[in-house]
DRENMI-449499 format. One line per 4 residues: number of its first residue (from 0); their letters; for each residue x, y, z of C-alpha. Coordinates in steps of 0.1 Angstrom, whole numbers. Example, Ala and Ser with C-alpha at 12.3 -4.5 7.8 and 13.67 -1.06 7.14 Angstrom:
0> as> 123 -45 78 ~ 137 -11 71
This chain:
0> mqal> 202 -190 -111 ~ 199 -164 -81 ~ 189 -132 -104 ~ 167 -158 -125
4> ideh> 145 -171 -96 ~ 149 -130 -84 ~ 131 -120 -112 ~ 108 -144 -124
8> chsv> 93 -153 -91 ~ 63 -135 -98 ~ 49 -157 -126 ~ 61 -190 -108
12> apee> 39 -210 -84 ~ 52 -208 -42 ~ 60 -243 -45 ~ 81 -243 -75
16> vlrl> 101 -209 -61 ~ 109 -233 -26 ~ 119 -263 -47 ~ 141 -240 -67
20> lgsd> 157 -222 -33 ~ 159 -253 -11 ~ 134 -243 13 ~ 105 -258 30
24> aakg> 72 -237 32 ~ 67 -257 70 ~ 109 -258 87 ~ 126 -232 69
28> ldlf> 162 -238 60 ~ 180 -258 85 ~ 207 -245 101 ~ 241 -261 79
32> eieq> 226 -247 46 ~ 220 -211 66 ~ 251 -202 73 ~ 270 -218 34
36> rqgr> 244 -189 20 ~ 252 -164 45 ~ 292 -165 37 ~ 275 -171 -5
40> fgpn> 254 -142 -2 ~ 271 -123 25 ~ 243 -98 50 ~ 215 -90 43
44> alse> 229 -48 42 ~ 233 -21 15 ~ 267 -14 6 ~ 283 11 24
48> rape> 306 40 -1 ~ 336 49 16 ~ 334 73 39 ~ 346 112 27
52> splr> 380 114 54 ~ 380 148 71 ~ 414 158 51 ~ 396 163 21
56> rlvr> 361 176 35 ~ 383 206 44 ~ 401 206 14 ~ 368 210 -6
60> qleq> 355 240 16 ~ 388 256 2 ~ 377 250 -38 ~ 353 275 -40
64> plvv> 367 302 -67 ~ 360 330 -38 ~ 372 312 -16 ~ 408 307 -39
68> ilvi> 407 343 -51 ~ 413 351 -7 ~ 439 320 -12 ~ 459 336 -37
72> aaav> 455 374 -26 ~ 466 365 7 ~ 500 345 -8 ~ 507 377 -30
76> tgvl> 501 400 -1 ~ 527 377 24 ~ 553 380 -7 ~ 549 417 -5
80> gewv> 559 418 32 ~ 523 429 46 ~ 515 403 72 ~ 485 415 86
84> dagv> 466 419 61 ~ 479 388 51 ~ 466 373 85 ~ 434 393 82
88> ilsv> 425 377 48 ~ 440 336 58 ~ 415 344 92 ~ 385 352 70
92> vfvn> 395 322 46 ~ 399 294 85 ~ 370 304 96 ~ 346 302 61
96> aivg> 361 268 58 ~ 357 254 96 ~ 322 262 100 ~ 319 245 64
100> fvqe> 339 215 81 ~ 323 216 113 ~ 286 220 95 ~ 286 188 76
104> gral> 302 164 96 ~ 275 167 122 ~ 249 164 96 ~ 270 133 90
108> eais> 272 122 125 ~ 231 125 127 ~ 230 104 92 ~ 253 77 109
112> alsk> 233 81 144 ~ 200 76 125 ~ 211 46 106 ~ 222 22 139
116> tlts> 189 28 152 ~ 167 19 128 ~ 186 -18 130 ~ 153 -42 122
120> ratv> 143 -80 132 ~ 129 -102 115 ~ 105 -132 123 ~ 116 -164 107
124> lrag> 112 -204 106 ~ 146 -223 110 ~ 149 -260 117 ~ 112 -258 118
128> erkt> 114 -237 149 ~ 99 -203 150 ~ 127 -178 161 ~ 131 -135 159
132> ipsv> 166 -127 141 ~ 179 -94 131 ~ 176 -90 94 ~ 207 -86 86
136> elvp> 212 -122 91 ~ 185 -131 64 ~ 199 -153 32 ~ 178 -159 0
140> gdvv> 155 -191 10 ~ 147 -186 44 ~ 106 -186 55 ~ 98 -151 66
144> llqs> 64 -142 87 ~ 45 -109 87 ~ 23 -90 106 ~ 7 -57 108
148> gdrv> 35 -33 119 ~ 65 -50 106 ~ 88 -39 83 ~ 98 -60 51
152> padl> 133 -71 56 ~ 136 -81 25 ~ 126 -91 -9 ~ 101 -118 -4
156> rllr> 76 -140 -24 ~ 43 -144 -6 ~ 37 -178 3 ~ 1 -176 19
160> vrdl> -13 -137 34 ~ -46 -128 52 ~ -60 -99 41 ~ -25 -84 36
164> qide> -24 -46 29 ~ 16 -32 23 ~ 22 7 25 ~ 54 10 -12
168> salt> 54 45 -6 ~ 91 46 -2 ~ 96 23 -32 ~ 63 39 -56
172> gesv> 52 66 -37 ~ 19 57 -34 ~ 5 69 -4 ~ -21 40 -5
176> pvak> -20 7 9 ~ -14 -23 -15 ~ -36 -56 -10 ~ -13 -83 -16
180> dvrl> -22 -117 -28 ~ 0 -150 -37 ~ -19 -155 -76 ~ 7 -160 -102
184> lpss> 9 -121 -126 ~ 24 -127 -164 ~ 63 -127 -165 ~ 57 -96 -182
188> tala> 41 -75 -149 ~ 54 -44 -140 ~ 76 -47 -111 ~ 47 -26 -98
192> errn> 21 -41 -102 ~ 36 -73 -88 ~ 14 -83 -59 ~ 28 -113 -47
196> lafs> 63 -97 -39 ~ 67 -82 -5 ~ 96 -55 -12 ~ 123 -48 14
200> sslv> 114 -13 35 ~ 81 -16 28 ~ 55 -12 57 ~ 30 -45 61
204> tygt> 0 -16 76 ~ -23 -43 79 ~ -26 -81 76 ~ -4 -115 77
208> atgi> 15 -126 57 ~ 43 -159 49 ~ 65 -154 18 ~ 106 -169 11
212> vvat> 130 -142 9 ~ 142 -144 -33 ~ 172 -114 -25 ~ 183 -99 0
216> gdat> 212 -66 2 ~ 217 -51 -26 ~ 201 -79 -45 ~ 171 -60 -38
220> qigr> 145 -34 -55 ~ 153 -8 -28 ~ 194 -21 -29 ~ 191 -14 -68
224> isel> 176 21 -59 ~ 210 32 -39 ~ 236 22 -64 ~ 212 43 -86
228> ladv> 219 71 -66 ~ 256 67 -58 ~ 258 70 -95 ~ 239 101 -91
232> eile> 258 131 -103 ~ 263 156 -80 ~ 251 195 -94 ~ 261 226 -87
236> tplt> 233 245 -70 ~ 217 281 -85 ~ 238 296 -54 ~ 270 279 -64
240> rria> 264 287 -96 ~ 260 325 -90 ~ 290 324 -74 ~ 314 307 -96
244> rfsh> 299 334 -125 ~ 304 367 -98 ~ 339 350 -95 ~ 348 347 -127
248> vllg> 335 383 -138 ~ 351 393 -106 ~ 386 379 -115 ~ 386 393 -149
252> ailv> 372 430 -141 ~ 405 429 -112 ~ 429 417 -139 ~ 416 441 -163
256> vcsl> 416 474 -135 ~ 453 466 -122 ~ 470 457 -152 ~ 456 492 -169
260> tfav> 468 509 -139 ~ 504 490 -135 ~ 504 501 -173 ~ 499 536 -167
264> gvvr> 520 539 -143 ~ 550 526 -160 ~ 538 549 -190 ~ 540 582 -167
268> gqpw> 578 574 -150 ~ 569 558 -116 ~ 589 529 -100 ~ 580 502 -113
272> fdtf> 583 482 -83 ~ 562 513 -62 ~ 534 509 -89 ~ 536 470 -87
276> lavv> 528 472 -45 ~ 504 498 -61 ~ 484 474 -84 ~ 484 445 -59
280> alav> 471 467 -29 ~ 442 480 -50 ~ 436 440 -60 ~ 434 432 -28
284> gaip> 411 458 -19 ~ 386 451 -44 ~ 379 417 -33 ~ 354 408 -11
288> eglp> 364 393 19 ~ 338 391 41 ~ 317 374 12 ~ 325 342 18
292> aait> 320 341 53 ~ 290 355 52 ~ 272 335 31 ~ 286 299 45
296> imla> 270 316 77 ~ 236 321 61 ~ 235 288 49 ~ 241 271 85
300> igvs> 215 296 98 ~ 191 278 70 ~ 204 246 80 ~ 196 246 117
304> rmar> 162 260 112 ~ 157 226 88 ~ 170 206 114 ~ 149 217 135
308> rhav> 122 209 114 ~ 137 171 118 ~ 155 173 83 ~ 190 163 78
312> irrl> 208 187 51 ~ 243 176 50 ~ 262 199 22 ~ 256 238 31
316> pave> 252 246 -5 ~ 215 224 -9 ~ 195 246 20 ~ 200 273 -3
320> algs> 188 252 -34 ~ 154 240 -19 ~ 144 280 -23 ~ 152 283 -58
324> ttvv> 131 252 -68 ~ 107 269 -95 ~ 93 237 -109 ~ 86 203 -95
328> csdk> 79 175 -118 ~ 66 144 -101 ~ 40 112 -117 ~ 35 95 -84
332> tgtl> 3 106 -62 ~ 18 115 -26 ~ 55 116 -35 ~ 58 153 -30
336> tqnq> 29 155 2 ~ 32 146 38 ~ 11 112 34 ~ -18 129 53
340> mtvq> -51 116 38 ~ -82 143 45 ~ -116 138 45 ~ -126 173 29
344> eila> -163 162 23 ~ -192 140 39 ~ -228 133 19 ~ -251 115 47
348> aesi> -289 119 43 ~ -293 147 19 ~ -269 168 32 ~ -233 175 21
352> frve> -212 190 48 ~ -175 204 37 ~ -146 203 63 ~ -123 221 61
356> gsgy> -87 216 77 ~ -56 196 64 ~ -31 172 81 ~ -40 153 109
360> aaeg> -42 183 135 ~ -80 179 143 ~ -89 214 137 ~ -109 226 110
364> aflr> -148 240 104 ~ -179 221 94 ~ -193 239 64 ~ -233 229 52
368> eshp> -243 253 25 ~ -209 272 26 ~ -225 274 65 ~ -200 273 94
372> idpl> -224 243 116 ~ -217 225 151 ~ -211 193 136 ~ -222 182 176
376> aaae> -261 194 164 ~ -265 175 129 ~ -279 140 142 ~ -267 126 106
380> lvei> -237 138 109 ~ -222 124 146 ~ -238 87 129 ~ -217 88 105
384> ltag> -184 104 123 ~ -193 80 154 ~ -196 48 124 ~ -161 58 113
388> mlcn> -143 63 150 ~ -156 27 159 ~ -153 8 126 ~ -115 16 128
392> davv> -83 1 138 ~ -62 30 131 ~ -40 52 161 ~ -33 91 151
396> read> -13 102 178 ~ 14 134 181 ~ 53 122 195 ~ 83 151 188
400> srwv> 59 178 177 ~ 48 154 146 ~ 15 132 137 ~ 29 97 140
404> vegd> -1 72 117 ~ -3 35 128 ~ -29 13 104 ~ -44 28 74
408> ptea> -42 63 61 ~ -78 64 52 ~ -90 52 85 ~ -69 73 104
412> allv> -86 100 82 ~ -118 95 91 ~ -107 91 129 ~ -92 129 128
416> vark> -123 140 108 ~ -148 123 143 ~ -119 146 164 ~ -129 176 148
420> aglr> -163 173 153 ~ -152 170 191 ~ -159 135 194 ~ -133 108 212
424> deal> -129 78 205 ~ -117 67 238 ~ -154 80 259 ~ -169 61 223
428> lrer> -153 29 229 ~ -161 30 267 ~ -196 40 262 ~ -199 12 231
432> prld> -172 -14 240 ~ -162 -30 213 ~ -176 -69 213 ~ -162 -86 183
436> avpf> -146 -75 143 ~ -144 -91 109 ~ -115 -75 94 ~ -112 -63 57
440> esqh> -111 -86 33 ~ -106 -78 -6 ~ -130 -99 -17 ~ -159 -91 3
444> qyma> -147 -47 5 ~ -160 -40 44 ~ -149 -41 77 ~ -184 -42 104
448> tlhd> -175 -41 140 ~ -201 -52 166 ~ -200 -30 196 ~ -221 -29 231
452> aaas> -245 -1 232 ~ -266 -12 263 ~ -300 -18 249 ~ -289 -39 218
456> nvay> -260 -47 202 ~ -249 -21 170 ~ -230 -33 141 ~ -207 -10 125
460> vkal> -199 -14 84 ~ -172 6 68 ~ -170 -6 28 ~ -167 9 -6
464> wkpf> -204 23 -8 ~ -214 12 -46 ~ -220 -30 -40 ~ -235 -14 -10
468> wlaa> -262 12 -22 ~ -269 -7 -52 ~ -282 -35 -24 ~ -290 -6 6
472> rrmi> -331 -13 13 ~ -335 17 39 ~ -316 54 41 ~ -322 77 65
476> grgs> -342 109 45 ~ -337 147 63 ~ -357 151 97 ~ -361 113 102
480> cptp> -351 103 135 ~ -316 90 135 ~ -320 60 162 ~ -343 34 145
484> krsi> -381 24 155 ~ -378 -15 162 ~ -349 -39 164 ~ -340 -50 129
488> eppr> -332 -86 126 ~ -292 -89 119 ~ -293 -95 79 ~ -284 -131 67
492> kwad> -256 -114 39 ~ -237 -84 47 ~ -253 -72 16 ~ -283 -62 32
496> vvcg> -265 -35 52 ~ -284 -9 48 ~ -258 23 36 ~ -264 61 55
500> ysps> -267 55 93 ~ -296 42 115 ~ -320 25 92 ~ -358 34 96
504> rars> -388 26 77 ~ -381 25 39 ~ -388 60 23 ~ -369 57 -11
508> srwr> -380 48 -45 ~ -367 39 -76 ~ -361 73 -87 ~ -346 85 -58
512> rrrw> -322 56 -54 ~ -310 67 -87 ~ -307 106 -77 ~ -286 90 -47
516> itri> -267 71 -68 ~ -253 101 -91 ~ -250 121 -65 ~ -224 97 -49
520> srqa> -208 92 -81 ~ -201 128 -87 ~ -189 132 -51 ~ -165 99 -56
524> scss> -155 112 -89 ~ -135 140 -72 ~ -123 123 -44 ~ -90 101 -41
528> acrr> -112 76 -18 ~ -148 73 -9 ~ -162 54 19 ~ -190 44 31
532> csir> -203 42 67 ~ -236 20 77 ~ -250 13 112 ~ -278 -14 122
536> rvpr> -290 -28 154 ~ -289 -62 161 ~ -307 -80 191 ~ -288 -95 219
540> rsap> -283 -133 210 ~ -256 -162 226 ~ -242 -155 195 ~ -242 -124 187
544> wrrv> -211 -123 155 ~ -213 -147 122 ~ -194 -137 94 ~ -209 -139 55
548> sgqe> -182 -171 51 ~ -200 -189 79 ~ -169 -189 102 ~ -173 -180 139
552> sg> -154 -147 152 ~ -147 -145 185
């Protein structure tokens, strides 16, 4: 029954899911039912495989073909009484095994410590009370409350949402957050397209929601992925294959040469024992005792370098496999990127500005017609960057030599490009403090903020370009003053907000509108995301802000 609910809850009404799971959206589960379900379903955690014993890890270091040859050579040398040579060979084998054993042990300890620090908590409704509990205690039927910044603790069927966006890149590889809703979907809807579900381990980047737990632990989608990974056969790396092939060739060559040497010595009448000792000395001398140790040390150096870049390598040969990769096959955007969106082109007034630099570092030049410019000298560019920075809820900061983003990656890209131009969000917010805000909603396709700009209030809007452009009545052209000559009444509908930046006298004709739509469409078709920033002067009033729906905000 539980598996059936998990598979088809996206095509069932929320009320029916609550009934099937014996839960209440307003009260959640009672304490007695929770205790029963914890015993039935177990903890909300992925099953851990039995760890490899230290002895098994040590023995695995000796299973390399070249090391096996060295062990055999040491044994034969010891039988013949050449204890010094046997000791030297065994010391090389010992050092090689210890280096690999210690390096893998450190990696396992790092992974274990990391998993212990990643314990999460969830906000739930239980017996009518709102509680914060460890995520491991969740059971199917629990009512979970989500807000921006939370990690989804289990697979949920969403009951109520408000502007909810979830980053599912850990599951799908898509870097752009997915907008969620509660609408019923056909039973045949693909797993990645089930917008009324929130999957375990995904991250809430915006909005709030209430959902009911439909799967926990190994029954979640991330749990099924974990089970598939546990059954994956460990393949040999290019280095281990080459070493194995070299070992076989070397062993065959040593056997052939030693056999010929022994046969020639016996045919020529040499004592067979002396001939055998000479053959053994030849075989031992032909084996490169230092090669395994040299390879292990080089791989250990590579692992330490990767560790400085915050990458944990559990097995030494894996670090060489990264450098041997020649072809990467991927069908998902963002799978192999750093998940850092970057603004590359800005269309402001009648100019196209190109922005250099990638990632979240505030480094990169601005170009107009392939010539570097001072971005602060272009009034139209400053206005649109200011709009993108102030109409923004993202936070981009540097921590432990890497960039951390809190919020939507598109907003983070707008924040970074403004910093590249020399604008600073703290200074702008002091100069134009935010008075109110309208968060992004999927039905309106825009976000707006209201700011105190001394002489008047200013409304900044960030939205998808097409619906706003088609409804726009004014825009500014090159050479126009960025400051309006008169205050403009606040729009009764947000569709009246002017695209571009500060509105001035109407200067666009129908032909000009078509030309601009063509330019923006061409630009949008060449980019992964196209956003439009707007600004409108709003006269001061006692109630300065009213949303489209007529609801007061603030």
